[in-house]
C-alpha positions, 0 to 999 in steps of 0.5 A, a space after each residue: 500500500 502506497 498513500 500520500 496525504 497533503 494538508 494545509 494545517 494552518 499553523 503547526 504549533 496549535 494544540 490539535 496539530 500533532 493529534 491530527 497528524 497521528 490520526 492521519 497516520 493511524 488511519 491512512 498510513 501514508 508513506 509521504 505526508 506533505 504539510 503546508 502553511 506551518 508558519 514555522 521557520 526551519 529551526 522550530 520546524 525541525 523541533 516539531 517534525 522530530 516528534 512526528 512519526 516520520 524519519 525523513 523530513 525536508 522543511 522549506 523556508 517560510 514566506 515571512 511570518 506565513 507559509 511553511 512547507 514540510 515534506 515528510 516520509 517513511 524511509 522504509 518505504 520510499 527513498 527520497 532525493 531532494 532535487 530543489 527547494 524554494 519557499 513555494 515548492 519542494 521537488 524530489 525524486 521518489 524511489 519506491 522500495 517495494 518496486 523499481 519505480 522512480 518518479 518526481 513529486 513536487 510539493 507546492 504551497 503557492 503564495 496567496 499573492 498573485 505576483 509570487 504565484 506567477 514566480 512559482 508557475 514560471 519555475 514549474 513550466 520548464 521542468 517537463 523539458 528537463 526530464 522524461 520521468 513520471 511526475 506528480 504535483 500536489 499541494 495548495 495552489 491558492 488558485 482556481 481553474 474554473 467557476 466550478 471550483 468555487 461557491 460564494 464570494 467574488 467570481 474567479 479571475 479568468 486571467 489568473 485561471 488562464 495563467 495557472 492553466 498555461 503552467 499545467 499545460 506546459 507541464 503536461 498535467 492532468 487533474 486526478 479528480 477526487 471523491 468526497 466533498 467538492 471543496 477543500 477550503 471553506 470560510 463559513 462564518 455564516 451563510 451570507 458570507 460563506 465561501 468554499 473553494 477547491 484549492 488543494 489538488 493532485 495533478 500528474 503527467 500521463 507517464 505517472 497516470 500509466 504507472 498508477 491506473 487505479 490511483 484514487 484521490 479523496 477529500 477527507 473530513 475537515 477538522 482543526 483547519 479550514 482546509 481538509 486533508 487530501 489523500 491519494 491512494 496509489 493502489 487502493 485496497 479493500 480493507 480486511 478486518 481481522 480479529 485482534 489478539 488480546 493485548 494487556 495495556 499498562 495504562 489500565 493499572 492506573 484506572 481505579 475501576 480496573 481492580 474490580 475487573 481482575 477481582 470479578 474474573 477470579 472471584 468464582 474460582 472456576 479454574 485457571 483457564 476459565 478465569 483467564 478466559 473470563 478476564 480477557 473477555 471482561 477486560 476487552 469489553 471494559 477497555 472498549 467501553 471505558 477508553 474505546 468510546 473516545 476513539 469511536 466517538 471521534 470516528 463518528 464525529 468525523 464521519 458526520 463532518 464529512 457528510 455535512 461538508 459534502 452537503 454544504 458543497 451542494 446546498 449550504 444552509 445556516 442549519 448545516 453551518 451551525 451543525 458543523 460548528 457544533 460538531 467541530 467543538 465536540 471533536 475538539 473536546 474529544 481530541 482533548 480527552 484523547 490527548 489526556 489518554 495518550 499522556 496517561 499511557 506515556 506516563 505509565 509506560 515510563 514508570 513501568 
């Protein structure tokens, strides 16, 4: 399985950032994660990326107090060679360890300012003539291609859209499409001022598309940022659920209700085998109800957010806007609970 995720996090120092990254990694297992608009310089950026579950990292300089682009990867699955890096792009050669496939990936965080974006388009346009490799470009382009990419606000600038399109044509790029909510960015203070745009994309040249005929792009549920993460599965697979073996967790010992689970399992004295069997069954159920409801509730909230965001792309309403705000607040509360649980686990593992 080979997955890539791009996400404009809108500030990497906010409390929910590391928890959100941990969720993306746990659920989608990306070999490459591209983070945009981190708003951190290189020194501080390294402090944060060192705490993330990726051994490989490239950090581009910020655009003043804004911007920031990180390219993170798992060296066990991909070998990365840094070809070029600017404030708006990181271009690498990707070698997939499980195969002999090599291709170029350009990670982009385009400036919100048109003049600086044009500098990026000028940098990208001649690249196609310098190689004959499969090539994919991904990131937040801060530009639209057509009126279908926007809902609300001012009409798109056809002049700027044409300049963007000329760059993509020069690079021989095709949009990989998507499934999920139509728009990747939203500004939804209320219905009257609601603006939604598709700013975050994956483009690829024909050679890359031939390599990965089944590649599938998904706009994930938006949370803790006004941009949603975007996932591309290069070789989508059907998930097979397997029964997990029983596992004892050290952090159970710090919970006051756990001794009762142990006591109940051994109180009837039916024999060693039966007591162990009862303990495993009761402890698993207790863990699911006592701790697992945090993860299950978060999963349900994210699923509801995804559905609401799809509906808002088609028929926005004040009801949907208020419901999304309510669910975002519930999600933040659950994520704080989860952080407390992870903190508890780490403290117990340290002392045991």
